[in-house]
C-alpha positions in Angstrom: 137.8 147.1 272.0 135.6 146.8 269.0 136.2 149.3 266.1 133.4 151.5 264.9 133.2 150.6 261.2 131.9 154.0 260.2 135.3 155.5 261.1 137.2 153.3 258.7 139.8 151.6 260.9 142.3 151.4 258.0 142.5 155.2 257.5 141.2 154.9 253.9 144.1 152.5 252.9 142.5 149.4 251.5 144.4 146.2 252.3 144.5 142.6 251.1 143.6 140.0 253.8 144.1 136.3 253.7 142.7 133.7 256.1 143.6 130.1 256.8 140.3 128.9 258.2 141.5 126.1 260.5 139.7 124.1 263.1 136.4 123.1 261.5 136.9 119.4 262.2 138.2 119.9 265.8 135.3 122.3 266.5 132.9 119.6 265.4 134.4 116.8 267.4 134.7 119.1 270.5 131.0 119.8 270.3 129.9 116.2 269.5 129.1 116.8 265.8 130.3 115.0 262.7 133.0 116.7 260.7 130.7 117.9 257.9 128.8 120.0 260.5 132.0 121.8 261.3 132.5 122.7 257.7 128.9 123.9 257.4 129.3 126.1 260.4 132.6 127.4 258.9 130.7 128.6 255.8 128.3 130.6 258.0 131.3 132.3 259.5 132.6 133.2 256.0 129.4 135.0 255.3 129.9 137.2 258.4 133.5 137.9 257.7 132.7 138.9 254.1 130.1 141.3 255.4 132.6 142.8 257.9 135.3 143.0 255.2 133.0 145.3 253.2 132.2 147.4 256.3 135.9 147.8 257.0 136.7 148.7 253.4 139.0 145.7 252.9 140.1 145.4 249.2 140.3 141.6 249.0 139.7 138.6 251.2 141.5 135.4 250.2 140.4 132.2 251.8 142.1 128.8 252.1 139.1 126.6 251.5 140.7 123.3 250.3 144.5 122.7 249.9 146.2 120.4 247.6 147.1 118.3 250.6 143.5 118.0 251.7 143.0 115.3 249.0 144.6 112.9 251.5 141.6 113.2 253.8 138.9 110.5 254.1 136.8 110.2 250.9 133.6 110.8 252.9 134.9 114.1 254.1 136.1 115.2 250.7 132.7 114.3 249.1 130.9 116.3 251.9 133.2 119.3 251.2 132.4 119.1 247.4 128.7 119.1 248.1 129.2 122.0 250.5 131.0 124.0 247.8 128.0 123.6 245.5 125.4 124.5 248.1 127.4 127.4 249.4 127.7 128.9 245.9 123.9 128.4 245.3 123.0 130.0 248.7 125.4 132.9 248.8 125.5 134.1 245.2 122.4 136.3 245.6 124.0 138.0 248.6 127.3 138.4 246.9 125.6 140.0 243.9 123.6 142.4 246.2 126.8 143.3 248.1 128.8 143.7 244.8 131.4 141.1 245.8 133.5 139.8 243.0 134.1 136.1 243.4 137.3 134.4 242.1 138.4 130.8 242.5 141.9 129.6 242.1 144.0 126.4 242.4 143.8 123.1 240.5 140.1 123.5 239.9 140.0 120.8 237.3 140.5 118.2 240.0 137.0 118.9 241.4 135.1 117.7 238.3 132.8 119.2 235.7 129.8 119.9 238.0 131.8 122.1 240.4 133.8 123.8 237.6 130.5 124.8 235.8 129.2 126.2 239.2 132.4 128.2 239.6 132.4 129.6 236.1 128.7 130.6 236.5 129.4 132.2 239.9 132.4 134.2 238.7 130.4 135.4 235.6 127.5 136.5 237.8 129.8 138.5 240.1 132.2 140.0 237.6 131.7 143.6 238.7 134.0 146.2 237.2 133.9 148.1 240.5 133.4 145.6 243.2 133.2 146.5 246.9 135.3 143.4 247.7 137.3 140.8 245.9 136.6 137.4 247.5 139.2 134.9 246.4 138.7 131.2 247.2 141.5 128.7 247.1 140.4 125.2 246.0 142.9 122.5 245.4 145.6 125.0 245.9 149.2 124.6 247.3 151.9 127.2 247.3 154.7 124.8 246.3 152.5 123.5 243.4 151.8 127.1 242.3 155.5 127.9 242.2 156.1 124.7 240.2 153.3 125.7 237.7 154.9 129.2 237.4 158.3 127.8 236.6 156.8 125.5 234.0 154.8 128.3 232.4 157.7 130.8 232.3 160.1 128.1 231.1 157.8 127.3 228.2 157.5 130.9 227.2 161.3 131.3 227.2 161.7 128.2 225.0 159.1 129.6 222.6 161.0 132.9 222.7 158.0 134.8 223.9 160.1 136.3 226.7 163.8 136.5 227.3 165.5 135.0 230.3 167.0 138.4 231.3 163.5 139.9 231.3 162.1 137.7 234.0 161.3 139.7 237.1 158.9 139.6 240.1 156.1 141.1 238.1 156.3 138.4 235.5 156.5 135.7 238.2 153.4 136.9 240.1 151.5 137.4 236.8 152.0 133.7 236.1 150.6 132.6 239.4 147.0 131.4 239.7 146.5 133.6 242.8 144.4 136.6 241.8 146.1 139.0 244.3 149.8 139.8 244.2 150.5 140.9 247.7 148.9 140.0 251.0 149.1 142.6 253.8 147.6 140.6 256.6 147.4 136.8 257.0 145.1 135.4 259.8 145.2 131.8 260.9 142.6 130.4 263.3 142.8 127.1 265.2 145.8 127.7 267.4 148.6 126.4 265.0 151.4 128.7 264.1 152.4 127.7 260.6 151.7 128.8 257.0 150.6 125.4 255.7 151.8 126.0 252.1 149.5 129.0 251.6 150.3 131.9 249.3 154.1 131.5 249.7 155.0 134.2 247.2 152.2 136.6 248.1 152.8 136.7 251.9 156.4 137.7 251.7 155.8 140.9 253.8 152.5 140.1 255.3 151.8 140.6 259.0 150.8 137.4 260.6 148.0 136.9 263.2 147.6 133.5 264.8 144.2 133.0 266.6 143.6 130.3 269.2 139.9 130.0 268.4 138.6 127.4 265.9 137.3 128.9 262.7 133.6 128.3 263.6 134.0 130.3 266.7 135.7 133.2 264.9 133.6 136.4 265.1 133.3 139.7 263.3 134.7 141.3 266.5 137.8 139.0 266.3 138.3 140.0 262.7 138.0 143.7 263.6 140.6 143.2 266.4 143.0 141.7 263.8 142.5 144.7 261.5 142.9 147.1 264.5 146.2 145.4 265.4 147.4 145.6 261.8 146.7 149.3 261.8 149.1 149.8 264.7 152.0 148.0 263.0 154.9 150.0 261.4 155.6 148.3 258.1 159.2 149.0 257.0 159.6 146.4 254.2 163.3 146.0 255.0 164.0 149.8 255.1 165.2 151.8 258.0 162.8 154.5 259.0 
């Protein structure tokens, strides 16, 4: 059953949601399109899910747009994705500004080249609301293992420089050294039918509820998203404690 957005399905508790948007390519091939058509359709779905996230009072939406492993894909597909990143930013920035959505990109962004980096910086500056209705975090060139490696290097350097003491290292310091703009994910959704994490937010999903959806991402709807939020609302989260 669909949830009435006006009643706030999360009982006023704002949560952090992450999505592995899987199945664009398979959706395209299934429907007789080229792969780039699947990615374009996927961007349209992102717009709908962002709108629904605002309606459902979600605090942040973190999307796996391009992983560190995706660089091994065919060059033609990678170039198409790069072009899509630029066009998506140009097309959606006016809507994000109107909706007061704060946009953040994270990962090894430097690998995407100066043109995309400049687009990203401009988009983040234009949406840098102090009181945003939603934080939209987009992973580009991101991998959980690489992020952990970067954290280790960063903290190790600070210890060597005596900026921090070894005994003072804790979870807060580790998370603050991560490139990921949100520390804890409450709900992780993966479309496309596969039941794996695929190197996404390894630290941040430690106690996340997991929802695996059979539909390919281009077929994922606002109703599907509300159903995931509704199921999350019913879960008793104990975080290792006995209640």
